C-alpha positions as CSV (number, residue, x, y, z in Angstrom):
1,M,19.6,-2.2,11.7
2,T,17.6,-0.3,14.4
3,G,13.9,0.0,14.5
4,S,11.3,-1.7,12.2
5,Q,11.3,-1.8,8.4
6,W,8.3,0.0,7.0
7,F,6.7,-0.8,3.6
8,L,4.3,1.1,1.4
9,Y,1.9,-1.2,-0.4
10,M,-1.0,-1.2,-2.8
11,I,-3.8,-3.8,-3.1
12,E,-6.0,-4.1,-6.1
13,Y,-9.7,-4.8,-5.4
14,S,-11.6,-7.2,-7.7
15,D,-13.2,-4.2,-9.5
16,G,-9.7,-2.6,-10.3
17,R,-9.7,0.1,-7.6
18,L,-6.5,0.4,-5.5
19,Y,-6.0,0.6,-1.8
20,T,-2.8,2.1,-0.4
21,G,-1.4,1.3,3.1
22,I,1.8,1.0,5.2
23,T,3.0,-1.9,7.3
24,T,6.0,-3.5,9.0
25,D,5.0,-6.9,7.6
26,I,3.6,-7.2,4.1
27,E,2.7,-10.9,4.3
28,R,0.9,-10.6,7.6
29,R,-1.0,-7.4,6.6
30,F,-2.1,-8.8,3.2
31,D,-3.3,-12.0,5.0
32,E,-5.3,-9.8,7.4
33,H,-6.9,-8.0,4.5
34,Q,-7.5,-11.1,2.3
35,N,-8.9,-13.3,5.1
36,N,-11.3,-10.8,6.7
37,H,-9.2,-10.6,9.9
38,V,-10.6,-8.3,12.6
39,K,-7.7,-5.9,11.8
40,R,-8.4,-5.7,8.1
41,A,-9.1,-2.3,6.6
42,K,-12.9,-1.6,6.5
43,A,-12.4,-0.3,2.9
44,L,-11.5,-3.8,1.8
45,R,-14.4,-5.6,3.3
46,G,-16.2,-7.6,0.7
47,K,-14.0,-6.3,-2.1
48,G,-12.1,-9.6,-2.8
49,P,-10.4,-11.4,-4.3
50,L,-7.6,-9.0,-3.5
51,R,-4.2,-8.8,-5.3
52,L,-1.0,-7.2,-3.9
53,V,0.2,-5.2,-6.8
54,F,2.9,-2.9,-5.3
55,Q,5.3,-2.8,-2.4
56,Q,8.3,-0.7,-1.6
57,L,10.6,-0.6,1.4
58,M,10.7,2.9,3.0
59,A,13.4,4.4,5.3
60,N,11.1,4.8,8.3
61,R,7.5,5.2,9.4
62,S,7.5,8.9,8.7
63,Q,8.6,8.5,5.1
64,A,6.1,5.6,4.6
65,S,3.2,7.7,6.0
66,K,4.1,10.7,3.8
67,A,4.3,8.5,0.7
68,E,1.0,6.9,1.6
69,S,-0.7,10.3,1.9
70,A,0.8,11.5,-1.4
71,I,-0.4,8.4,-3.3
72,K,-3.9,8.6,-1.8
73,K,-4.2,12.1,-3.4
74,L,-3.2,10.9,-6.9
75,P,-5.7,10.2,-9.7
76,K,-6.2,6.6,-10.6
77,S,-4.1,6.9,-13.8
78,A,-1.1,8.1,-11.8
79,K,-1.6,5.2,-9.3
80,N,-1.7,2.7,-12.2
81,A,1.5,4.2,-13.6
82,L,3.1,3.8,-10.2
83,V,2.1,0.1,-10.1
84,T,3.5,-0.3,-13.6
85,A,6.7,1.4,-12.7
86,G,7.1,-0.6,-9.5
87,H,8.7,2.3,-7.7
88,F,7.5,5.5,-5.9
89,D,9.8,8.4,-6.5
90,L,10.7,9.6,-3.0
91,S,11.8,13.0,-4.3
92,L,8.1,13.8,-4.8
93,L,7.9,14.0,-1.0
94,D,10.3,17.0,-0.8
């Protein structure tokens, strides 16, 4: 396989809100968020405990970024449905 694997992920804040991001390493990135690493997302500061509730392997960074953008525009109910389904329908990006 050439290039890096990219993942789309969602983290649930302690208050139930959802954060969406992309990464090449889920474990490393979640650890950065959870442990207040300097590279954590500012949106997650002080929002713990955090819970990784969704992850999906994407074809490449472009696809991951497009999916991230699409999910961030969804209402909370649709994001919750996505977490429950456990899969983002990539045909929605076309």
